[in-house]
C-alpha positions in Angstrom: 90.0 115.4 90.0 90.4 111.6 90.5 94.0 110.9 91.5 93.4 107.2 92.3 94.2 106.1 88.8 97.8 107.5 89.2 98.3 105.2 92.2 97.3 102.0 90.4 99.9 99.3 89.6 101.2 99.1 86.0 103.2 96.6 84.0 106.5 98.3 85.1 105.4 99.6 88.5 104.0 96.3 89.7 103.3 97.5 93.2 100.8 94.7 93.7 103.4 92.0 93.2 103.7 89.9 96.4 107.4 90.4 96.7 107.1 94.1 96.4 104.3 94.2 99.0 106.4 92.1 101.3 109.5 94.2 100.8 107.6 97.5 101.5 105.8 96.0 104.5 109.2 94.9 106.0 110.7 98.3 105.4 107.8 100.2 106.8 107.2 98.0 109.8 103.8 99.0 110.9 101.4 101.9 110.2 102.4 104.4 112.9 104.8 106.3 110.6 103.6 109.2 108.6 103.3 108.8 104.8 106.4 111.0 104.4 108.4 108.9 106.9 107.3 105.7 105.0 108.4 107.2 101.7 111.8 108.1 103.2 112.3 104.6 104.6 111.4 103.1 101.3 113.8 105.4 99.5 116.7 104.6 101.8 116.0 100.8 101.5 116.1 100.9 97.7 119.2 103.2 97.8 121.1 101.1 100.3 119.9 97.5 99.6 119.7 97.5 95.8 123.2 97.6 94.2 123.7 100.4 91.8 124.9 98.7 88.6 125.6 101.0 85.6 126.0 97.9 83.4 122.5 96.6 84.2 120.7 95.8 80.9 118.2 98.3 79.8 117.0 97.2 76.3 113.8 95.3 77.4 110.8 96.5 79.3 111.2 93.8 81.9 114.6 95.3 82.9 112.6 98.2 84.4 110.0 96.1 86.1 110.0 96.8 89.9 109.7 93.1 90.9 112.6 92.1 88.6 114.8 94.8 90.0 114.0 93.6 93.5 114.6 90.0 92.6 117.9 90.7 91.0 119.0 93.1 93.7 120.6 95.5 91.2 119.9 98.2 88.7 120.9 101.6 87.7 119.0 104.8 88.5 115.9 104.3 86.3 115.2 100.7 87.2 115.8 101.5 90.9 113.3 104.4 90.6 110.7 102.0 89.4 111.2 100.0 92.5 
């Protein structure tokens, strides 16, 4: 089974966006951590550095786009999950 297609960027999960790559690289700080440790670090960075805003708009697809959430620094649970 080819799982690689599930790891590719999408229009919402734009993991190839330069600001997303820079954010992730800064959070991970090197390649010595295990994949689980990297995931945990990323989780805490989004949880603690992106403000939870229950009034964040949610009626357009771009409100869920990871790079937009990072740029705005806010979002509720679903947009934060895309980041």
